[in-house]
N, C-alpha and C positions, 0 to 999 in steps of 0.2 A: 814637242821639240823635234818632230820628224820633218820639219820644213827643209826644202831644197834637197831632199833625198829622192831617189828614183821612185819609191812607192807613192809619194805624194802625187807626182805627175801621172803615174799609172792609174791611180784611183780616179783622177779627173778624166783621164782618157776613157776609162770604163764607163763613167757617167755619160760622157758624150756619145759613146756607142749606144747606150740605153736610150738616150734622147733621140738619136738618129733613127733607131728602130721604131720607137713608139710614134714618132711624128713624121716619119718618112722624109727626114732632112737629108739633103744631098751634099750640101757644103756648109762650112762654118766660117764666120768672121769672129775672131776671138781677140780679147784685150785683157790685159792684167797690169795692175799697179804693184810695184815692189816685188814681194814674194809671188804675187800673181803674175807678174811679168816674167819671173823665172819659170813658172808653170807654162806660160804662153810660149816662151822660147823652147821649153822641153817638148811641148806637144808638136812642135815642128819636126821633131825627130821621130815621132810616133805615128803621125797621121798623114794621109794623102788627100784629105777632103777639106783642108783649110785653104781658103782663097785669099784671106787677109788676116794678118796678125799684127797686133799693136802692143808690144811690150813697153811699159813705161817705168822709169826709175828702176830698171830691172837688173838684179845681180845675175847677169847672163853667164858669168863664170864666178860661182861662189868662191872657188879657190883663189882667184885673183883678188877678190874682195878681201878675204881674210889675210892674205899675204901683204896687201897694201897697209893693213892695220897692224902688221907685225905679229900676226897670230899663226899658229900651226894647225888650227882647225876653225870650223865655223862657230858662230856664237851659240849654236845649238849644242855644241860639244862634240859633234861628229866631224870626221875628216874625210868622209866618203860622199860628199855632195854630188848630185847629178850634174854633170858638166855638158849641157846641151851643145855648147860651141865645139866640142870634140866629136859630136855624133851627127852633125848635119850631113844630109845626103840628098842632093838635088833630085836624084832619080826616084826617091821615095815621096817627093812632095807634089802637090797639085801643080800642073803646068801653068796655071794662071795666078799662082801665089804672088801677093804683094805684101811686103813687110814694111811697117813704119815704126822705126825704133825712136821712141820719144824720151828725152831726158834733159836734165839741167846739168851742164858741165860743172856747176858750183854745188851740186848735191853733196852734202856732208855725210849722208847716211850710206848711200851706195855710190862710191867714188866712180868718176867718169870712165877710167880704164876698164872697170869690171862691167860697165854697160856697153861701151862702144865695141868691145871685142865681138859681140854678136854681129854687128854690121860688117866688121872686117871679115869675119869668117863667111858670112853670106855672100859678100862681094867676091871673095876668092872662088866660090862655087858658082858664080854668075847667077845668083838668085836675086831678083829685084828687091832692093832695100833702099829706103830713104831714111835719113837721120833728121829728126825734127828737134831742134833745140828750143826748149820752152822754159818758162820761169816757174820753177816749183814753188809751192807754198809751204809755210811753216818755217820755223827757225833754221831748219837744216836744208830748206829748199828741195824737199823730197816729194811733196805731194803733187801729183800730176794726173790723178784719176779722172777729173773732168775733161782734160785734154784727151785722154785715152778714149773716153766714151764718144767724144765728138769725132775724132779721127776714124774710129771704128764705124760710126754711123755713116760717115761720108763714104767709106769704103763699101759698106753694105749697099749704099745707094748707087754704087758703081760710078762714082764721080772719078774722072781721070786723075791720075797721080799728080800732074802739074797743078791742077785746080785745088787738090787737097793741100798741097804744099803752100799755095797762095793763101788759102783760107786759114792755115795753121800759123801763119806768121803772127807773132806777138801773143800767142795764147799763154795763159797763166793758169796754173792749177789743174 
């Protein structure tokens, strides 16, 4: 039940450091669905070696999410979620970073305002971000992990942003 708290993202950050050292990795393309999308957004506040990030169905602001549901804390029981949208700093990010925020505005699990806030905050800091509206799967329209993998793979292949946006039109799941 430690999801969406700072330590979760710090542990993933440490794992990436170990992989980077072991395999001489210079840059990362990362993607995450739902809670993994929160980690993806969080890693943008901790690393300067991410060249592409694809958070999907992401509670980029857990506090906005729980407030929209009329709660005073996260479903984990904690009220100290890590809020990556409050900690973004362009000077700490890779100069070639591209972010593709993928979500379904009809997602009943992670409501749109708690997703789109990441794109709004990135735009404020003049960080390249594109919003891709896709059709999530499942009864709550939340599942977009297939779309995350596709968009991340295109970014890894260094396909231009406009081409990625064209290819992403109509993606589902």
